[in-house]
Chimera marker file (.cmm) of the C-alpha trace (Angstrom):
<marker_set name="trace">
<marker id="1" x="79.893" y="-132.614" z="84.180" r="1" g="1" b="0" radius="0.5"/>
<marker id="2" x="77.826" y="-134.775" z="81.844" r="1" g="1" b="0" radius="0.5"/>
<marker id="3" x="74.060" y="-134.966" z="82.111" r="1" g="1" b="0" radius="0.5"/>
<marker id="4" x="72.424" y="-137.725" z="80.111" r="1" g="1" b="0" radius="0.5"/>
<marker id="5" x="68.944" y="-137.024" z="78.780" r="1" g="1" b="0" radius="0.5"/>
<marker id="6" x="67.793" y="-140.550" z="79.639" r="1" g="1" b="0" radius="0.5"/>
<marker id="7" x="68.763" y="-139.975" z="83.288" r="1" g="1" b="0" radius="0.5"/>
<marker id="8" x="66.287" y="-137.089" z="83.635" r="1" g="1" b="0" radius="0.5"/>
<marker id="9" x="62.772" y="-137.652" z="84.865" r="1" g="1" b="0" radius="0.5"/>
<marker id="10" x="60.427" y="-135.384" z="82.904" r="1" g="1" b="0" radius="0.5"/>
<marker id="11" x="57.728" y="-133.542" z="84.811" r="1" g="1" b="0" radius="0.5"/>
<marker id="12" x="54.478" y="-131.947" z="83.742" r="1" g="1" b="0" radius="0.5"/>
<marker id="13" x="54.053" y="-128.175" z="83.946" r="1" g="1" b="0" radius="0.5"/>
<marker id="14" x="50.541" y="-127.211" z="82.838" r="1" g="1" b="0" radius="0.5"/>
<marker id="15" x="50.600" y="-129.717" z="79.975" r="1" g="1" b="0" radius="0.5"/>
<marker id="16" x="54.213" y="-129.113" z="78.936" r="1" g="1" b="0" radius="0.5"/>
<marker id="17" x="56.751" y="-131.892" z="79.512" r="1" g="1" b="0" radius="0.5"/>
<marker id="18" x="59.972" y="-130.511" z="80.987" r="1" g="1" b="0" radius="0.5"/>
<marker id="19" x="63.368" y="-132.131" z="81.431" r="1" g="1" b="0" radius="0.5"/>
<marker id="20" x="65.478" y="-129.883" z="83.673" r="1" g="1" b="0" radius="0.5"/>
<marker id="21" x="69.164" y="-130.510" z="83.016" r="1" g="1" b="0" radius="0.5"/>
<marker id="22" x="70.373" y="-128.243" z="85.812" r="1" g="1" b="0" radius="0.5"/>
<marker id="23" x="67.906" y="-128.931" z="88.640" r="1" g="1" b="0" radius="0.5"/>
<marker id="24" x="69.691" y="-128.711" z="91.968" r="1" g="1" b="0" radius="0.5"/>
<marker id="25" x="73.005" y="-127.681" z="90.403" r="1" g="1" b="0" radius="0.5"/>
<marker id="26" x="74.777" y="-124.551" z="91.575" r="1" g="1" b="0" radius="0.5"/>
<marker id="27" x="75.218" y="-123.002" z="88.132" r="1" g="1" b="0" radius="0.5"/>
<marker id="28" x="74.778" y="-119.503" z="86.749" r="1" g="1" b="0" radius="0.5"/>
<marker id="29" x="72.267" y="-120.446" z="84.023" r="1" g="1" b="0" radius="0.5"/>
<marker id="30" x="69.685" y="-123.193" z="83.721" r="1" g="1" b="0" radius="0.5"/>
<marker id="31" x="68.927" y="-125.472" z="80.778" r="1" g="1" b="0" radius="0.5"/>
<marker id="32" x="65.731" y="-127.406" z="80.109" r="1" g="1" b="0" radius="0.5"/>
<marker id="33" x="64.162" y="-129.269" z="77.233" r="1" g="1" b="0" radius="0.5"/>
<marker id="34" x="60.445" y="-128.658" z="76.812" r="1" g="1" b="0" radius="0.5"/>
<marker id="35" x="58.107" y="-130.858" z="74.800" r="1" g="1" b="0" radius="0.5"/>
<marker id="36" x="55.007" y="-128.939" z="73.747" r="1" g="1" b="0" radius="0.5"/>
<marker id="37" x="52.225" y="-131.309" z="72.663" r="1" g="1" b="0" radius="0.5"/>
<marker id="38" x="49.962" y="-130.447" z="69.733" r="1" g="1" b="0" radius="0.5"/>
<marker id="39" x="47.532" y="-127.729" z="70.809" r="1" g="1" b="0" radius="0.5"/>
<marker id="40" x="49.319" y="-126.991" z="74.122" r="1" g="1" b="0" radius="0.5"/>
<marker id="41" x="50.330" y="-123.511" z="75.219" r="1" g="1" b="0" radius="0.5"/>
<marker id="42" x="52.373" y="-121.650" z="77.828" r="1" g="1" b="0" radius="0.5"/>
<marker id="43" x="50.241" y="-118.961" z="79.383" r="1" g="1" b="0" radius="0.5"/>
<marker id="44" x="51.189" y="-115.282" z="79.307" r="1" g="1" b="0" radius="0.5"/>
<marker id="45" x="54.017" y="-114.639" z="81.751" r="1" g="1" b="0" radius="0.5"/>
<marker id="46" x="57.163" y="-112.640" z="82.406" r="1" g="1" b="0" radius="0.5"/>
<marker id="47" x="60.301" y="-113.012" z="84.497" r="1" g="1" b="0" radius="0.5"/>
<marker id="48" x="61.473" y="-110.593" z="87.169" r="1" g="1" b="0" radius="0.5"/>
<marker id="49" x="64.907" y="-112.260" z="87.073" r="1" g="1" b="0" radius="0.5"/>
<marker id="50" x="65.961" y="-113.965" z="83.843" r="1" g="1" b="0" radius="0.5"/>
<marker id="51" x="66.461" y="-113.540" z="80.142" r="1" g="1" b="0" radius="0.5"/>
<marker id="52" x="65.137" y="-116.607" z="78.290" r="1" g="1" b="0" radius="0.5"/>
<marker id="53" x="66.541" y="-118.189" z="75.145" r="1" g="1" b="0" radius="0.5"/>
<marker id="54" x="64.256" y="-120.648" z="73.317" r="1" g="1" b="0" radius="0.5"/>
<marker id="55" x="65.999" y="-122.722" z="70.624" r="1" g="1" b="0" radius="0.5"/>
<marker id="56" x="63.758" y="-124.889" z="68.437" r="1" g="1" b="0" radius="0.5"/>
<marker id="57" x="64.825" y="-128.540" z="68.251" r="1" g="1" b="0" radius="0.5"/>
<marker id="58" x="61.777" y="-130.076" z="66.588" r="1" g="1" b="0" radius="0.5"/>
<marker id="59" x="58.428" y="-128.927" z="65.183" r="1" g="1" b="0" radius="0.5"/>
<marker id="60" x="57.207" y="-125.349" z="65.346" r="1" g="1" b="0" radius="0.5"/>
<marker id="61" x="55.786" y="-122.918" z="67.889" r="1" g="1" b="0" radius="0.5"/>
<marker id="62" x="54.030" y="-119.573" z="67.717" r="1" g="1" b="0" radius="0.5"/>
<marker id="63" x="55.433" y="-117.061" z="70.242" r="1" g="1" b="0" radius="0.5"/>
<marker id="64" x="53.959" y="-113.765" z="71.307" r="1" g="1" b="0" radius="0.5"/>
<marker id="65" x="56.561" y="-111.427" z="72.797" r="1" g="1" b="0" radius="0.5"/>
<marker id="66" x="55.118" y="-108.068" z="73.740" r="1" g="1" b="0" radius="0.5"/>
<marker id="67" x="52.807" y="-107.307" z="70.806" r="1" g="1" b="0" radius="0.5"/>
<marker id="68" x="54.783" y="-109.258" z="68.180" r="1" g="1" b="0" radius="0.5"/>
<marker id="69" x="53.886" y="-112.750" z="67.008" r="1" g="1" b="0" radius="0.5"/>
<marker id="70" x="56.839" y="-114.882" z="65.931" r="1" g="1" b="0" radius="0.5"/>
<marker id="71" x="56.600" y="-118.272" z="64.236" r="1" g="1" b="0" radius="0.5"/>
<marker id="72" x="59.579" y="-120.489" z="65.070" r="1" g="1" b="0" radius="0.5"/>
<marker id="73" x="60.729" y="-123.639" z="63.307" r="1" g="1" b="0" radius="0.5"/>
<marker id="74" x="63.723" y="-125.949" z="63.728" r="1" g="1" b="0" radius="0.5"/>
<marker id="75" x="66.942" y="-123.980" z="64.219" r="1" g="1" b="0" radius="0.5"/>
<marker id="76" x="65.232" y="-120.686" z="65.125" r="1" g="1" b="0" radius="0.5"/>
<marker id="77" x="65.874" y="-118.955" z="68.447" r="1" g="1" b="0" radius="0.5"/>
<marker id="78" x="63.579" y="-116.578" z="70.314" r="1" g="1" b="0" radius="0.5"/>
<marker id="79" x="65.082" y="-114.323" z="72.989" r="1" g="1" b="0" radius="0.5"/>
<marker id="80" x="62.712" y="-113.062" z="75.682" r="1" g="1" b="0" radius="0.5"/>
<marker id="81" x="64.315" y="-110.339" z="77.762" r="1" g="1" b="0" radius="0.5"/>
<marker id="82" x="63.719" y="-110.033" z="81.488" r="1" g="1" b="0" radius="0.5"/>
<marker id="83" x="60.433" y="-108.185" z="82.056" r="1" g="1" b="0" radius="0.5"/>
<marker id="84" x="59.033" y="-108.893" z="78.560" r="1" g="1" b="0" radius="0.5"/>
<marker id="85" x="55.602" y="-110.453" z="78.485" r="1" g="1" b="0" radius="0.5"/>
<marker id="86" x="55.421" y="-113.623" z="76.415" r="1" g="1" b="0" radius="0.5"/>
<marker id="87" x="53.389" y="-116.707" z="75.665" r="1" g="1" b="0" radius="0.5"/>
<marker id="88" x="53.673" y="-119.513" z="73.171" r="1" g="1" b="0" radius="0.5"/>
<marker id="89" x="51.701" y="-122.366" z="71.775" r="1" g="1" b="0" radius="0.5"/>
<marker id="90" x="51.833" y="-125.259" z="69.392" r="1" g="1" b="0" radius="0.5"/>
<marker id="91" x="49.114" y="-124.721" z="66.765" r="1" g="1" b="0" radius="0.5"/>
<marker id="92" x="50.127" y="-127.835" z="64.801" r="1" g="1" b="0" radius="0.5"/>
<marker id="93" x="49.098" y="-131.489" z="65.012" r="1" g="1" b="0" radius="0.5"/>
<marker id="94" x="52.639" y="-132.620" z="65.901" r="1" g="1" b="0" radius="0.5"/>
<marker id="95" x="54.594" y="-132.169" z="69.174" r="1" g="1" b="0" radius="0.5"/>
<marker id="96" x="57.376" y="-129.581" z="69.307" r="1" g="1" b="0" radius="0.5"/>
<marker id="97" x="60.594" y="-129.603" z="71.328" r="1" g="1" b="0" radius="0.5"/>
<marker id="98" x="62.478" y="-126.522" z="72.417" r="1" g="1" b="0" radius="0.5"/>
<marker id="99" x="65.663" y="-125.997" z="74.428" r="1" g="1" b="0" radius="0.5"/>
<marker id="100" x="65.278" y="-123.259" z="77.046" r="1" g="1" b="0" radius="0.5"/>
<marker id="101" x="68.161" y="-121.434" z="78.710" r="1" g="1" b="0" radius="0.5"/>
<marker id="102" x="67.520" y="-119.019" z="81.618" r="1" g="1" b="0" radius="0.5"/>
<marker id="103" x="70.215" y="-116.503" z="82.561" r="1" g="1" b="0" radius="0.5"/>
<marker id="104" x="70.522" y="-116.171" z="85.485" r="1" g="1" b="0" radius="0.5"/>
<marker id="105" x="69.161" y="-119.594" z="86.345" r="1" g="1" b="0" radius="0.5"/>
<marker id="106" x="65.448" y="-120.317" z="86.669" r="1" g="1" b="0" radius="0.5"/>
<marker id="107" x="63.646" y="-119.456" z="89.904" r="1" g="1" b="0" radius="0.5"/>
<marker id="108" x="59.890" y="-120.113" z="89.852" r="1" g="1" b="0" radius="0.5"/>
<marker id="109" x="59.294" y="-117.494" z="92.568" r="1" g="1" b="0" radius="0.5"/>
<marker id="110" x="60.602" y="-114.849" z="90.135" r="1" g="1" b="0" radius="0.5"/>
<marker id="111" x="58.142" y="-115.792" z="87.345" r="1" g="1" b="0" radius="0.5"/>
<marker id="112" x="54.844" y="-113.909" z="87.001" r="1" g="1" b="0" radius="0.5"/>
<marker id="113" x="51.866" y="-115.600" z="85.306" r="1" g="1" b="0" radius="0.5"/>
<marker id="114" x="49.150" y="-113.245" z="84.096" r="1" g="1" b="0" radius="0.5"/>
<marker id="115" x="46.339" y="-115.535" z="83.063" r="1" g="1" b="0" radius="0.5"/>
<marker id="116" x="44.836" y="-118.807" z="84.177" r="1" g="1" b="0" radius="0.5"/>
<marker id="117" x="46.352" y="-122.154" z="83.228" r="1" g="1" b="0" radius="0.5"/>
<marker id="118" x="44.868" y="-124.179" z="80.448" r="1" g="1" b="0" radius="0.5"/>
<link id1="1" id2="2" r="1" g="1" b="0" radius="0.2"/>
<link id1="2" id2="3" r="1" g="1" b="0" radius="0.2"/>
<link id1="3" id2="4" r="1" g="1" b="0" radius="0.2"/>
<link id1="4" id2="5" r="1" g="1" b="0" radius="0.2"/>
<link id1="5" id2="6" r="1" g="1" b="0" radius="0.2"/>
<link id1="6" id2="7" r="1" g="1" b="0" radius="0.2"/>
<link id1="7" id2="8" r="1" g="1" b="0" radius="0.2"/>
<link id1="8" id2="9" r="1" g="1" b="0" radius="0.2"/>
<link id1="9" id2="10" r="1" g="1" b="0" radius="0.2"/>
<link id1="10" id2="11" r="1" g="1" b="0" radius="0.2"/>
<link id1="11" id2="12" r="1" g="1" b="0" radius="0.2"/>
<link id1="12" id2="13" r="1" g="1" b="0" radius="0.2"/>
<link id1="13" id2="14" r="1" g="1" b="0" radius="0.2"/>
<link id1="14" id2="15" r="1" g="1" b="0" radius="0.2"/>
<link id1="15" id2="16" r="1" g="1" b="0" radius="0.2"/>
<link id1="16" id2="17" r="1" g="1" b="0" radius="0.2"/>
<link id1="17" id2="18" r="1" g="1" b="0" radius="0.2"/>
<link id1="18" id2="19" r="1" g="1" b="0" radius="0.2"/>
<link id1="19" id2="20" r="1" g="1" b="0" radius="0.2"/>
<link id1="20" id2="21" r="1" g="1" b="0" radius="0.2"/>
<link id1="21" id2="22" r="1" g="1" b="0" radius="0.2"/>
<link id1="22" id2="23" r="1" g="1" b="0" radius="0.2"/>
<link id1="23" id2="24" r="1" g="1" b="0" radius="0.2"/>
<link id1="24" id2="25" r="1" g="1" b="0" radius="0.2"/>
<link id1="25" id2="26" r="1" g="1" b="0" radius="0.2"/>
<link id1="26" id2="27" r="1" g="1" b="0" radius="0.2"/>
<link id1="27" id2="28" r="1" g="1" b="0" radius="0.2"/>
<link id1="28" id2="29" r="1" g="1" b="0" radius="0.2"/>
<link id1="29" id2="30" r="1" g="1" b="0" radius="0.2"/>
<link id1="30" id2="31" r="1" g="1" b="0" radius="0.2"/>
<link id1="31" id2="32" r="1" g="1" b="0" radius="0.2"/>
<link id1="32" id2="33" r="1" g="1" b="0" radius="0.2"/>
<link id1="33" id2="34" r="1" g="1" b="0" radius="0.2"/>
<link id1="34" id2="35" r="1" g="1" b="0" radius="0.2"/>
<link id1="35" id2="36" r="1" g="1" b="0" radius="0.2"/>
<link id1="36" id2="37" r="1" g="1" b="0" radius="0.2"/>
<link id1="37" id2="38" r="1" g="1" b="0" radius="0.2"/>
<link id1="38" id2="39" r="1" g="1" b="0" radius="0.2"/>
<link id1="39" id2="40" r="1" g="1" b="0" radius="0.2"/>
<link id1="40" id2="41" r="1" g="1" b="0" radius="0.2"/>
<link id1="41" id2="42" r="1" g="1" b="0" radius="0.2"/>
<link id1="42" id2="43" r="1" g="1" b="0" radius="0.2"/>
<link id1="43" id2="44" r="1" g="1" b="0" radius="0.2"/>
<link id1="44" id2="45" r="1" g="1" b="0" radius="0.2"/>
<link id1="45" id2="46" r="1" g="1" b="0" radius="0.2"/>
<link id1="46" id2="47" r="1" g="1" b="0" radius="0.2"/>
<link id1="47" id2="48" r="1" g="1" b="0" radius="0.2"/>
<link id1="48" id2="49" r="1" g="1" b="0" radius="0.2"/>
<link id1="49" id2="50" r="1" g="1" b="0" radius="0.2"/>
<link id1="50" id2="51" r="1" g="1" b="0" radius="0.2"/>
<link id1="51" id2="52" r="1" g="1" b="0" radius="0.2"/>
<link id1="52" id2="53" r="1" g="1" b="0" radius="0.2"/>
<link id1="53" id2="54" r="1" g="1" b="0" radius="0.2"/>
<link id1="54" id2="55" r="1" g="1" b="0" radius="0.2"/>
<link id1="55" id2="56" r="1" g="1" b="0" radius="0.2"/>
<link id1="56" id2="57" r="1" g="1" b="0" radius="0.2"/>
<link id1="57" id2="58" r="1" g="1" b="0" radius="0.2"/>
<link id1="58" id2="59" r="1" g="1" b="0" radius="0.2"/>
<link id1="59" id2="60" r="1" g="1" b="0" radius="0.2"/>
<link id1="60" id2="61" r="1" g="1" b="0" radius="0.2"/>
<link id1="61" id2="62" r="1" g="1" b="0" radius="0.2"/>
<link id1="62" id2="63" r="1" g="1" b="0" radius="0.2"/>
<link id1="63" id2="64" r="1" g="1" b="0" radius="0.2"/>
<link id1="64" id2="65" r="1" g="1" b="0" radius="0.2"/>
<link id1="65" id2="66" r="1" g="1" b="0" radius="0.2"/>
<link id1="66" id2="67" r="1" g="1" b="0" radius="0.2"/>
<link id1="67" id2="68" r="1" g="1" b="0" radius="0.2"/>
<link id1="68" id2="69" r="1" g="1" b="0" radius="0.2"/>
<link id1="69" id2="70" r="1" g="1" b="0" radius="0.2"/>
<link id1="70" id2="71" r="1" g="1" b="0" radius="0.2"/>
<link id1="71" id2="72" r="1" g="1" b="0" radius="0.2"/>
<link id1="72" id2="73" r="1" g="1" b="0" radius="0.2"/>
<link id1="73" id2="74" r="1" g="1" b="0" radius="0.2"/>
<link id1="74" id2="75" r="1" g="1" b="0" radius="0.2"/>
<link id1="75" id2="76" r="1" g="1" b="0" radius="0.2"/>
<link id1="76" id2="77" r="1" g="1" b="0" radius="0.2"/>
<link id1="77" id2="78" r="1" g="1" b="0" radius="0.2"/>
<link id1="78" id2="79" r="1" g="1" b="0" radius="0.2"/>
<link id1="79" id2="80" r="1" g="1" b="0" radius="0.2"/>
<link id1="80" id2="81" r="1" g="1" b="0" radius="0.2"/>
<link id1="81" id2="82" r="1" g="1" b="0" radius="0.2"/>
<link id1="82" id2="83" r="1" g="1" b="0" radius="0.2"/>
<link id1="83" id2="84" r="1" g="1" b="0" radius="0.2"/>
<link id1="84" id2="85" r="1" g="1" b="0" radius="0.2"/>
<link id1="85" id2="86" r="1" g="1" b="0" radius="0.2"/>
<link id1="86" id2="87" r="1" g="1" b="0" radius="0.2"/>
<link id1="87" id2="88" r="1" g="1" b="0" radius="0.2"/>
<link id1="88" id2="89" r="1" g="1" b="0" radius="0.2"/>
<link id1="89" id2="90" r="1" g="1" b="0" radius="0.2"/>
<link id1="90" id2="91" r="1" g="1" b="0" radius="0.2"/>
<link id1="91" id2="92" r="1" g="1" b="0" radius="0.2"/>
<link id1="92" id2="93" r="1" g="1" b="0" radius="0.2"/>
<link id1="93" id2="94" r="1" g="1" b="0" radius="0.2"/>
<link id1="94" id2="95" r="1" g="1" b="0" radius="0.2"/>
<link id1="95" id2="96" r="1" g="1" b="0" radius="0.2"/>
<link id1="96" id2="97" r="1" g="1" b="0" radius="0.2"/>
<link id1="97" id2="98" r="1" g="1" b="0" radius="0.2"/>
<link id1="98" id2="99" r="1" g="1" b="0" radius="0.2"/>
<link id1="99" id2="100" r="1" g="1" b="0" radius="0.2"/>
<link id1="100" id2="101" r="1" g="1" b="0" radius="0.2"/>
<link id1="101" id2="102" r="1" g="1" b="0" radius="0.2"/>
<link id1="102" id2="103" r="1" g="1" b="0" radius="0.2"/>
<link id1="103" id2="104" r="1" g="1" b="0" radius="0.2"/>
<link id1="104" id2="105" r="1" g="1" b="0" radius="0.2"/>
<link id1="105" id2="106" r="1" g="1" b="0" radius="0.2"/>
<link id1="106" id2="107" r="1" g="1" b="0" radius="0.2"/>
<link id1="107" id2="108" r="1" g="1" b="0" radius="0.2"/>
<link id1="108" id2="109" r="1" g="1" b="0" radius="0.2"/>
<link id1="109" id2="110" r="1" g="1" b="0" radius="0.2"/>
<link id1="110" id2="111" r="1" g="1" b="0" radius="0.2"/>
<link id1="111" id2="112" r="1" g="1" b="0" radius="0.2"/>
<link id1="112" id2="113" r="1" g="1" b="0" radius="0.2"/>
<link id1="113" id2="114" r="1" g="1" b="0" radius="0.2"/>
<link id1="114" id2="115" r="1" g="1" b="0" radius="0.2"/>
<link id1="115" id2="116" r="1" g="1" b="0" radius="0.2"/>
<link id1="116" id2="117" r="1" g="1" b="0" radius="0.2"/>
<link id1="117" id2="118" r="1" g="1" b="0" radius="0.2"/>
</marker_set>
């Protein structure tokens, strides 16, 4: 199965632009590309279901996983285990892009958000 990036319609999730490569597919993992604009952030959350693998494609992001802060740049990967609290943001003036893999696949009803959007 081939999925062309240009065939995907990006959608907004609290200021993040997401291209979901596996939406509607019956697959064991899910893959998405996330564009994080300058100054944007993903609020503190955790997954009841999935491990998450964030691979940096462009720019840089600052992740908080548990109590650790991790600065990621191109080629770095951050693994967030199921049940681990995390958040991330783009403190730079340039957009960042990250590839996200959920295993097992993403299910919004299994994600817990701990603070307010924005």
